[in-house]
VOMI-980898 format. One record per residue (C-alpha): residue number from 1; residue in three letters; x, y, z. Coordinates in nm, 3 decimals, m for minus. Each point is the difference from the previous one (the first is absolute). Layout:
+-----+------+---------+---------+---------+
| seq | type |       u |       v |       w |
+-----+------+---------+---------+---------+
| NUM |  ALA |       X |       Y |       Z |
...
+-----+------+---------+---------+---------+
This chain:
+-----+------+---------+---------+---------+
| seq | type |       u |       v |       w |
+-----+------+---------+---------+---------+
|   1 |  MET |   0.010 |  m0.007 |   0.005 |
|   2 |  LYS |   0.279 |   0.251 |   0.092 |
|   3 |  ASN |   0.169 |  m0.074 |  m0.338 |
|   4 |  LYS |  m0.315 |   0.068 |  m0.194 |
|   5 |  MET |  m0.043 |   0.323 |   0.181 |
|   6 |  LYS |   0.360 |   0.095 |  m0.059 |
|   7 |  THR |  m0.037 |  m0.089 |  m0.371 |
|   8 |  LEU |  m0.324 |   0.200 |  m0.014 |
|   9 |  THR |   0.170 |   0.283 |   0.156 |
|  10 |  MET |   0.298 |  m0.014 |  m0.241 |
|  11 |  LEU |  m0.220 |  m0.016 |  m0.310 |
|  12 |  SER |  m0.202 |   0.294 |   0.124 |
|  13 |  GLY |   0.304 |   0.204 |   0.064 |
|  14 |  LEU |   0.145 |  m0.092 |  m0.346 |
|  15 |  THR |  m0.355 |   0.097 |  m0.164 |
|  16 |  VAL |   0.012 |   0.342 |   0.154 |
|  17 |  ALA |   0.353 |   0.053 |  m0.069 |
|  18 |  SER |  m0.071 |  m0.085 |  m0.357 |
|  19 |  MET |  m0.301 |   0.225 |  m0.043 |
|  20 |  TYR |   0.223 |   0.288 |   0.173 |
|  21 |  THR |   0.275 |  m0.057 |  m0.257 |
|  22 |  ILE |  m0.253 |  m0.006 |  m0.309 |
|  23 |  ASN |  m0.157 |   0.319 |   0.126 |
|  24 |  ARG |   0.349 |   0.174 |   0.034 |
|  25 |  ILE |   0.096 |  m0.107 |  m0.344 |
|  26 |  LYS |  m0.307 |   0.122 |  m0.167 |
|  27 |  TYR |   0.034 |   0.328 |   0.150 |
|  28 |  SER |   0.353 |   0.031 |  m0.138 |
|  29 |  LEU |  m0.123 |  m0.108 |  m0.335 |
|  30 |  TYR |  m0.295 |   0.219 |  m0.026 |
|  31 |  THR |   0.170 |   0.331 |   0.131 |
|  32 |  VAL |   0.332 |   0.007 |  m0.155 |
|  33 |  LYS |  m0.082 |   0.222 |  m0.318 |
|  34 |  ASN |  m0.114 |   0.306 |   0.193 |
|  35 |  TYR |  m0.285 |   0.083 |  m0.277 |
|  36 |  LEU |  m0.190 |   0.210 |   0.278 |
|  37 |  LYS |   0.286 |   0.252 |   0.075 |
|  38 |  TYR |  m0.048 |   0.325 |  m0.189 |
|  39 |  LYS |   0.187 |   0.314 |   0.009 |
|  40 |  GLU |  m0.316 |   0.183 |   0.100 |
|  41 |  ASN |  m0.051 |  m0.207 |   0.306 |
|  42 |  ASN |  m0.118 |   0.190 |   0.303 |
|  43 |  TYR |  m0.125 |  m0.097 |   0.335 |
|  44 |  TYR |  m0.302 |   0.132 |   0.210 |
|  45 |  GLU |   0.015 |  m0.086 |   0.370 |
|  46 |  TRP |  m0.334 |  m0.102 |   0.077 |
|  47 |  ARG |  m0.120 |  m0.116 |   0.342 |
|  48 |  PHE |  m0.032 |  m0.367 |  m0.089 |
|  49 |  GLY |   0.323 |   0.016 |  m0.206 |
|  50 |  LYS |   0.205 |   0.132 |  m0.277 |
|  51 |  ILE |  m0.166 |   0.063 |  m0.331 |
|  52 |  ARG |   0.205 |  m0.014 |  m0.303 |
|  53 |  TYR |  m0.118 |   0.228 |  m0.295 |
|  54 |  CYS |   0.129 |   0.127 |  m0.332 |
|  55 |  LYS |  m0.054 |   0.361 |  m0.065 |
|  56 |  LYS |   0.048 |   0.137 |  m0.365 |
|  57 |  GLY |  m0.110 |   0.261 |  m0.227 |
|  58 |  SER |  m0.171 |   0.339 |   0.047 |
|  59 |  GLY |  m0.350 |   0.121 |  m0.034 |
|  60 |  ALA |  m0.312 |  m0.100 |   0.174 |
|  61 |  PRO |   0.053 |  m0.285 |   0.261 |
|  62 |  LEU |  m0.101 |  m0.358 |  m0.094 |
|  63 |  LEU |   0.018 |  m0.279 |   0.236 |
|  64 |  LEU |   0.047 |  m0.363 |  m0.122 |
|  65 |  LEU |  m0.154 |  m0.277 |   0.219 |
|  66 |  HIS |   0.127 |  m0.368 |  m0.120 |
|  67 |  ASP |  m0.215 |  m0.289 |   0.026 |
|  68 |  LEU |   0.006 |  m0.226 |   0.323 |
|  69 |  THR |   0.071 |  m0.334 |  m0.163 |
|  70 |  VAL |   0.336 |  m0.183 |   0.093 |
|  71 |  GLY |   0.300 |   0.187 |  m0.130 |
|  72 |  SER |  m0.175 |   0.326 |  m0.079 |
|  73 |  CYS |   0.184 |   0.318 |   0.045 |
|  74 |  VAL |   0.093 |   0.319 |  m0.182 |
|  75 |  TYR |   0.156 |  m0.206 |  m0.276 |
|  76 |  GLU |  m0.346 |  m0.071 |  m0.135 |
|  77 |  PHE |  m0.013 |   0.371 |  m0.129 |
|  78 |  ASP |   0.372 |  m0.019 |  m0.149 |
|  79 |  LYS |  m0.114 |   0.032 |  m0.354 |
|  80 |  ILE |  m0.223 |   0.308 |   0.035 |
|  81 |  THR |   0.173 |   0.206 |   0.276 |
|  82 |  ASP |   0.234 |   0.191 |  m0.254 |
|  83 |  SER |  m0.299 |   0.084 |  m0.232 |
|  84 |  LEU |  m0.210 |   0.115 |   0.322 |
|  85 |  SER |   0.271 |   0.206 |   0.143 |
|  86 |  ALA |   0.028 |   0.204 |  m0.319 |
|  87 |  SER |  m0.312 |   0.189 |   0.119 |
|  88 |  HIS |  m0.035 |  m0.107 |   0.365 |
|  89 |  GLU |   0.187 |  m0.011 |   0.322 |
|  90 |  ILE |  m0.005 |  m0.378 |   0.061 |
|  91 |  TYR |  m0.010 |  m0.187 |   0.335 |
|  92 |  ALA |   0.017 |  m0.366 |  m0.034 |
|  93 |  ILE |   0.003 |  m0.166 |   0.355 |
|  94 |  ASP |   0.054 |  m0.354 |   0.121 |
|  95 |  LEU |  m0.282 |  m0.058 |   0.237 |
|  96 |  LEU |   0.085 |  m0.127 |   0.362 |
|  97 |  GLY |   0.091 |  m0.358 |  m0.042 |
|  98 |  TYR |   0.084 |   0.024 |  m0.378 |
|  99 |  GLY |   0.315 |   0.047 |  m0.213 |
| 100 |  LEU |   0.266 |   0.209 |   0.191 |
| 101 |  SER |  m0.211 |   0.131 |   0.279 |
| 102 |  ASP |   0.011 |  m0.143 |   0.350 |
| 103 |  LYS |  m0.187 |  m0.324 |   0.055 |
| 104 |  PRO |  m0.107 |  m0.007 |   0.378 |
| 105 |  TYR |  m0.161 |  m0.304 |   0.150 |
| 106 |  ILE |  m0.349 |   0.125 |   0.030 |
| 107 |  THR |  m0.351 |  m0.057 |  m0.140 |
| 108 |  TYR |  m0.037 |   0.212 |  m0.312 |
| 109 |  THR |  m0.346 |   0.167 |  m0.074 |
| 110 |  ASN |  m0.166 |   0.239 |  m0.224 |
| 111 |  TYR |  m0.022 |   0.254 |   0.266 |
| 112 |  LEU |   0.382 |   0.002 |   0.050 |
| 113 |  TYR |   0.069 |   0.051 |  m0.359 |
| 114 |  VAL |  m0.265 |   0.278 |  m0.021 |
| 115 |  GLN |   0.183 |   0.178 |   0.287 |
| 116 |  LEU |   0.328 |  m0.049 |  m0.178 |
| 117 |  VAL |  m0.139 |   0.160 |  m0.317 |
| 118 |  ILE |  m0.147 |   0.296 |   0.163 |
| 119 |  ASP |   0.306 |   0.049 |   0.228 |
| 120 |  PHE |   0.237 |  m0.032 |  m0.290 |
| 121 |  ILE |  m0.209 |   0.260 |  m0.211 |
| 122 |  LYS |   0.009 |   0.262 |   0.294 |
| 123 |  ASN |   0.341 |  m0.060 |   0.122 |
| 124 |  ILE |   0.198 |  m0.063 |  m0.320 |
| 125 |  ILE |  m0.193 |   0.120 |  m0.322 |
| 126 |  GLY |  m0.151 |   0.292 |   0.203 |
| 127 |  LYS |  m0.298 |   0.088 |  m0.245 |
| 128 |  LYS |  m0.290 |  m0.153 |  m0.161 |
| 129 |  THR |   0.089 |  m0.291 |  m0.227 |
| 130 |  ASP |  m0.114 |  m0.213 |  m0.273 |
| 131 |  ILE |   0.018 |  m0.400 |   0.061 |
| 132 |  ILE |   0.057 |  m0.301 |  m0.210 |
| 133 |  ALA |  m0.078 |  m0.316 |   0.166 |
| 134 |  THR |   0.021 |  m0.356 |  m0.122 |
| 135 |  GLY |  m0.224 |  m0.306 |   0.102 |
| 136 |  ASP |  m0.006 |  m0.064 |   0.379 |
| 137 |  SER |   0.120 |   0.353 |   0.069 |
| 138 |  VAL |  m0.316 |   0.164 |  m0.150 |
| 139 |  PRO |  m0.214 |  m0.042 |   0.306 |
| 140 |  ILE |   0.300 |   0.162 |   0.194 |
| 141 |  ALA |  m0.042 |   0.312 |  m0.233 |
| 142 |  VAL |  m0.383 |   0.014 |   0.034 |
| 143 |  MET |   0.018 |  m0.001 |   0.375 |
| 144 |  ALA |   0.271 |   0.248 |   0.022 |
| 145 |  CYS |  m0.202 |   0.230 |  m0.238 |
| 146 |  HIS |  m0.318 |  m0.064 |   0.217 |
| 147 |  ASN |   0.186 |   0.076 |   0.326 |
| 148 |  ASP |   0.187 |   0.302 |  m0.124 |
| 149 |  PRO |  m0.141 |   0.125 |  m0.321 |
| 150 |  GLU |   0.190 |   0.320 |  m0.002 |
| 151 |  ALA |   0.337 |  m0.196 |  m0.016 |
| 152 |  ILE |  m0.091 |  m0.152 |  m0.341 |
| 153 |  ASN |  m0.086 |   0.120 |  m0.343 |
| 154 |  LYS |  m0.076 |  m0.238 |  m0.308 |
| 155 |  MET |   0.053 |  m0.376 |   0.055 |
| 156 |  ILE |   0.079 |  m0.273 |  m0.275 |
| 157 |  PHE |  m0.048 |  m0.367 |   0.085 |
| 158 |  ILE |   0.169 |  m0.265 |  m0.194 |
| 159 |  ASN |  m0.193 |  m0.321 |   0.006 |
| 160 |  PRO |  m0.163 |   0.075 |   0.344 |
| 161 |  LYS |  m0.096 |  m0.278 |   0.223 |
| 162 |  ASN |  m0.343 |  m0.155 |  m0.026 |
| 163 |  LEU |  m0.238 |   0.155 |   0.257 |
| 164 |  TYR |  m0.122 |  m0.344 |   0.099 |
| 165 |  GLU |   0.364 |  m0.104 |   0.085 |
| 166 |  SER |   0.062 |   0.310 |   0.174 |
| 167 |  ASN |  m0.294 |  m0.101 |   0.236 |
| 168 |  LEU |   0.149 |  m0.331 |   0.089 |
| 169 |  ILE |   0.115 |  m0.018 |   0.372 |
| 170 |  PRO |   0.239 |  m0.234 |   0.178 |
| 171 |  SER |  m0.137 |  m0.363 |   0.080 |
| 172 |  LYS |   0.126 |  m0.255 |   0.242 |
| 173 |  GLN |   0.181 |  m0.159 |  m0.291 |
| 174 |  THR |   0.172 |   0.317 |  m0.109 |
| 175 |  LYS |   0.082 |   0.086 |   0.366 |
| 176 |  LEU |   0.163 |  m0.336 |   0.052 |
| 177 |  LEU |   0.190 |   0.047 |  m0.322 |
| 178 |  LYS |   0.130 |   0.343 |   0.112 |
| 179 |  TYR |   0.116 |  m0.166 |   0.321 |
| 180 |  LEU |   0.195 |  m0.283 |  m0.180 |
| 181 |  LEU |   0.162 |   0.239 |  m0.239 |
| 182 |  GLU |   0.122 |   0.220 |   0.283 |
| 183 |  THR |   0.179 |  m0.290 |   0.181 |
| 184 |  PRO |   0.367 |   0.040 |  m0.011 |
| 185 |  ILE |   0.157 |  m0.274 |  m0.224 |
| 186 |  MET |  m0.296 |  m0.205 |  m0.116 |
| 187 |  GLY |  m0.197 |   0.288 |  m0.095 |
| 188 |  THR |   0.290 |   0.156 |  m0.189 |
| 189 |  TYR |   0.059 |  m0.321 |  m0.166 |
| 190 |  ILE |  m0.368 |  m0.009 |  m0.117 |
| 191 |  TYR |   0.029 |   0.377 |  m0.123 |
| 192 |  ASN |   0.304 |  m0.099 |  m0.198 |
| 193 |  LEU |  m0.169 |  m0.284 |  m0.172 |
| 194 |  LEU |  m0.288 |   0.225 |  m0.095 |
| 195 |  THR |   0.219 |   0.289 |  m0.122 |
| 196 |  ASN |   0.275 |  m0.156 |  m0.197 |
| 197 |  LYS |   0.102 |   0.065 |  m0.361 |
| 198 |  ILE |  m0.226 |  m0.259 |  m0.153 |
| 199 |  SER |  m0.305 |   0.114 |   0.188 |
| 200 |  MET |   0.089 |   0.360 |  m0.105 |
| 201 |  GLU |   0.049 |  m0.076 |  m0.363 |
| 202 |  LYS |  m0.340 |  m0.182 |   0.000 |
| 203 |  THR |  m0.166 |   0.304 |   0.145 |
| 204 |  PHE |   0.163 |   0.224 |  m0.272 |
| 205 |  ARG |  m0.116 |  m0.227 |  m0.270 |
| 206 |  GLN |  m0.342 |  m0.081 |   0.117 |
| 207 |  ASP |  m0.128 |   0.314 |   0.191 |
| 208 |  TYR |   0.216 |   0.294 |  m0.063 |
| 209 |  PHE |   0.075 |  m0.005 |  m0.381 |
| 210 |  TYR |  m0.215 |  m0.068 |  m0.291 |
| 211 |  ASN |   0.287 |  m0.082 |  m0.238 |
| 212 |  PRO |   0.280 |  m0.206 |   0.188 |
| 213 |  MET |   0.240 |   0.120 |  m0.273 |
| 214 |  ASN |  m0.034 |   0.353 |   0.144 |
| 215 |  ILE |   0.139 |  m0.122 |   0.347 |
| 216 |  ASP |   0.364 |   0.113 |   0.077 |
| 217 |  GLU |   0.207 |  m0.230 |   0.225 |
| 218 |  LYS |   0.093 |   0.306 |   0.193 |
| 219 |  ASP |  m0.357 |   0.061 |   0.099 |
| 220 |  ILE |  m0.031 |  m0.349 |   0.179 |
| 221 |  LEU |   0.354 |   0.036 |   0.174 |
| 222 |  ALA |  m0.106 |   0.354 |   0.126 |
| 223 |  TYR |  m0.335 |  m0.145 |   0.152 |
| 224 |  LEU |   0.199 |  m0.291 |   0.157 |
| 225 |  GLU |   0.243 |   0.249 |   0.132 |
| 226 |  ALA |  m0.293 |   0.215 |   0.144 |
| 227 |  ALA |  m0.166 |  m0.312 |   0.157 |
| 228 |  HIS |   0.329 |  m0.116 |   0.161 |
| 229 |  PHE |   0.178 |   0.316 |   0.109 |
| 230 |  PRO |   0.163 |   0.023 |   0.243 |
| 231 |  ASP |  m0.090 |  m0.327 |   0.173 |
| 232 |  TYR |  m0.315 |  m0.199 |   0.101 |
| 233 |  SER |  m0.180 |   0.317 |   0.112 |
| 234 |  SER |  m0.188 |   0.021 |  m0.329 |
| 235 |  LYS |  m0.211 |  m0.297 |   0.108 |
| 236 |  TYR |  m0.197 |   0.219 |   0.264 |
| 237 |  VAL |  m0.154 |   0.229 |  m0.239 |
| 238 |  TYR |  m0.076 |  m0.299 |  m0.218 |
| 239 |  SER |  m0.173 |  m0.170 |   0.279 |
| 240 |  SER |  m0.220 |   0.274 |   0.058 |
| 241 |  TYR |  m0.073 |   0.044 |  m0.368 |
| 242 |  ILE |  m0.111 |  m0.349 |  m0.080 |
| 243 |  SER |  m0.177 |  m0.030 |   0.341 |
| 244 |  LYS |  m0.238 |   0.295 |  m0.102 |
| 245 |  TYR |   0.111 |   0.239 |   0.276 |
| 246 |  ILE |   0.068 |   0.275 |  m0.237 |
| 247 |  ASN |  m0.341 |  m0.023 |  m0.162 |
| 248 |  THR |  m0.286 |   0.261 |   0.074 |
| 249 |  ASN |  m0.336 |   0.078 |  m0.133 |
| 250 |  ILE |   0.029 |   0.324 |  m0.210 |
| 251 |  ILE |  m0.345 |   0.034 |  m0.132 |
| 252 |  HIS |  m0.099 |   0.274 |   0.235 |
| 253 |  ALA |   0.310 |   0.202 |  m0.073 |
| 254 |  LEU |  m0.032 |  m0.066 |  m0.377 |
| 255 |  LYS |  m0.354 |   0.144 |   0.010 |
| 256 |  GLU |   0.097 |   0.304 |   0.201 |
| 257 |  ILE |   0.325 |   0.135 |  m0.151 |
| 258 |  ASN |  m0.033 |   0.263 |  m0.245 |
| 259 |  HIS |   0.335 |  m0.010 |  m0.190 |
| 260 |  SER |   0.091 |  m0.053 |  m0.370 |
| 261 |  ILE |   0.063 |  m0.380 |  m0.042 |
| 262 |  SER |   0.121 |  m0.203 |  m0.295 |
| 263 |  ILE |   0.037 |  m0.382 |  m0.018 |
| 264 |  ILE |   0.260 |  m0.141 |  m0.228 |
| 265 |  GLY |  m0.048 |  m0.373 |  m0.076 |
| 266 |  GLY |   0.165 |  m0.274 |  m0.166 |
| 267 |  LYS |  m0.250 |  m0.103 |  m0.276 |
| 268 |  GLU |   0.098 |  m0.370 |   0.067 |
| 269 |  GLU |  m0.012 |   0.012 |   0.370 |
| 270 |  PRO |  m0.254 |  m0.231 |   0.122 |
| 271 |  GLY |  m0.323 |   0.153 |   0.136 |
| 272 |  MET |   0.110 |   0.355 |  m0.073 |
| 273 |  ASP |  m0.311 |   0.088 |  m0.174 |
| 274 |  ASP |  m0.218 |  m0.103 |   0.288 |
| 275 |  THR |   0.254 |   0.181 |   0.239 |
| 276 |  ILE |  m0.041 |   0.319 |  m0.192 |
| 277 |  LYS |  m0.385 |  m0.021 |  m0.011 |
| 278 |  ASN |  m0.002 |  m0.043 |   0.363 |
| 279 |  TYR |   0.215 |   0.298 |   0.083 |
| 280 |  THR |  m0.212 |   0.218 |  m0.236 |
| 281 |  TYR |  m0.312 |  m0.142 |   0.161 |
| 282 |  TYR |   0.100 |   0.173 |   0.323 |
| 283 |  ASN |   0.164 |   0.290 |  m0.152 |
| 284 |  SER |  m0.124 |   0.098 |  m0.341 |
| 285 |  ALA |   0.243 |   0.275 |  m0.056 |
| 286 |  ILE |   0.282 |  m0.270 |  m0.028 |
| 287 |  GLU |   0.168 |  m0.011 |  m0.356 |
| 288 |  SER |   0.168 |  m0.301 |  m0.142 |
| 289 |  VAL |   0.212 |  m0.108 |  m0.277 |
| 290 |  LEU |   0.119 |  m0.363 |  m0.102 |
| 291 |  ILE |   0.358 |  m0.062 |  m0.138 |
| 292 |  PRO |  m0.014 |  m0.290 |  m0.259 |
| 293 |  TYR |   0.232 |  m0.300 |   0.014 |
| 294 |  THR |   0.072 |   0.065 |   0.371 |
| 295 |  LYS |  m0.098 |  m0.157 |   0.329 |
| 296 |  HIS |   0.076 |   0.083 |   0.364 |
| 297 |  LEU |   0.307 |   0.227 |  m0.059 |
| 298 |  PRO |  m0.067 |   0.211 |  m0.330 |
| 299 |  HIS |   0.250 |   0.275 |   0.121 |
| 300 |  MET |   0.276 |  m0.260 |   0.001 |
| 301 |  GLU |  m0.115 |  m0.202 |  m0.338 |
| 302 |  SER |  m0.127 |   0.309 |  m0.195 |
| 303 |  PRO |   0.142 |   0.317 |   0.162 |
| 304 |  ASP |  m0.048 |   0.231 |  m0.290 |
| 305 |  GLN |  m0.370 |  m0.057 |  m0.037 |
| 306 |  VAL |  m0.040 |   0.034 |   0.392 |
| 307 |  MET |   0.184 |   0.323 |  m0.011 |
| 308 |  GLU |  m0.209 |   0.118 |  m0.270 |
| 309 |  SER |  m0.327 |  m0.062 |   0.220 |
| 310 |  ILE |   0.168 |   0.151 |   0.309 |
| 311 |  HIS |   0.107 |   0.315 |  m0.169 |
| 312 |  MET |  m0.355 |   0.046 |  m0.154 |
| 313 |  PHE |  m0.184 |  m0.031 |   0.331 |
| 314 |  LEU |   0.255 |   0.215 |   0.221 |
| 315 |  HIS |   0.011 |   0.260 |  m0.279 |
| 316 |  SER |  m0.344 |   0.020 |  m0.130 |
| 317 |  LYS |  m0.284 |   0.174 |   0.150 |
| 318 |  THR |  m0.252 |  m0.200 |  m0.203 |
| 319 |  PRO |  m0.076 |  m0.363 |   0.075 |
| 320 |  LEU |   0.160 |  m0.285 |  m0.205 |
| 321 |  GLN |  m0.346 |  m0.135 |  m0.056 |
| 322 |  THR |  m0.359 |   0.035 |   0.098 |
| 323 |  ASN |  m0.157 |  m0.330 |  m0.030 |
| 324 |  GLY |   0.147 |  m0.342 |   0.059 |
| 325 |  HIS |   0.373 |  m0.027 |  m0.040 |
| 326 |  SER |   0.236 |   0.024 |  m0.294 |
| 327 |  SER |   0.318 |  m0.183 |  m0.121 |
| 328 |  CYS |   0.326 |   0.171 |  m0.100 |
| 329 |  LYS |   0.081 |  m0.082 |  m0.350 |
+-----+------+---------+---------+---------+
């Protein structure tokens, strides 16, 4: 019996040691290229941690909010920031828990990010700003605008999150998953299995891009770096994200805000037509445009067409369209 216990203890120790070694190797492999370090990097000392942001250009301020999927960060806007900075003062931030910002061991919520956005606008930008938000960050922009309407001007939503999905709340199963992911070694090992290069490549091919030929290897590597920098701490925001802690019901806020809003959707993004209909049902003033041959990240796959739509909306006093939605040609 003692020999069996000793063998079991040794095997358990070897398993843990192997997991730890694999975790360290993956961090080294995924963060060696430094794709996320820009010369425009700045840091905002927020009360929950340092927030990395890139400031570029001059003109009316424009805040860029990346998606909340694993590996998301300011790199998402890399192909349009130069064009945007020609006529705007661009602020692209890594939200807390993402990219090169701090990644504390906390539960991440919509309210946390709403406070970050409002504080950043007031303390760093210092004046009313336009916002471009992608996917899961759209509810953050909506609630920030509702809570402090004087801080925000126009808003552009790129493939906004479905309103039904935004309403989902944590369940017993998702709470258990969050707890498991946040365990020191086993949770980190699971996180690495879920966020390796193979899974990231699959996500880009199936979800992010319509045409796989448009995917740049650098894009995948940059997302992997963001998901694993500087160590295992990226898993904390991921656990809150997949466990629905960042979700919130935005329908009430969407109906009440009185700001100019435009939705830019990937024409091949599943369910985007219905999502746009839902948003315009609760706020009929919302404009929309679909970018052909793109899916979830049209600003990475077809940046020129997205820039055309952004420019038309931000610099025009007339709506892009009045009924339904249009497609860029």
